N, C-alpha and C positions, 0 to 999 in steps of 0.2 A: 766901742766902733758903732755904726750907724746899717743896716743895709743898705741904705744910698752909697754911704763910702766906700763898702766892700766892693761894692757892681762897680761905680769908677777906677778904682785903684787897677778890678782886675780885667776892665775895658784897656785904661792905659797899657797898663803891662802886656797883653796882646797886641796892641798897636807898636807896640817899640818892638818886640821880636817878630811882628812880621817885617818892621822896616827894616830889621837887623838882619835875618836870614835872608830878605830879598833882595841883600848889597844895598839898599837907599842908606841906613848907617854905619861909618866903616870906622877902622882906626879908633883910636884910645874915646874917642865920644863915644861911639859904638860899645865898647864894652862896660863905660861907665853904664849907662844907658841901660843895657840889656840887668847890670844889676843890680840896677835903682826896679828894674822890674820884677826882678826876683824879689828884691824886699817890699814891695806892693803885691804880690802875689801870697807871703809869706805868711803878711801881716793881715791880710783879709784872710786868711785863712783860722789862723788865730785869734782873729777878731781882737787884736791888741796894738797899741801903735805908741811906742817906746817914746815917743816925741812928744805925742797929744800930752802925757806925763807931764816931762817935763816943761811944757808953756802953757797948759793945766788946760788945756781943751779936750770940748768931747761931739761927740755928732749923733749917740746916743740919744734916742729922744726919752723925755722924760716920764718916768709913771708920777698918775694921778694917784693921788692916797687921798680916800674918803675920812670923809670929817669935816 
């Protein structure tokens, strides 16, 4: 997972948490989005997204090899 992807996930999680705790997001939708925000933070800290492996995606920059 690339740094930009990790940063975006953390920012989205902060926004969702702020909306939930200020009462803008409520009910079932609010709880679902709060759990999603937790998943975003967790995957950002471990730099691994299981969904990316399932679909074969990667946001990690490709290292150039010499030769």
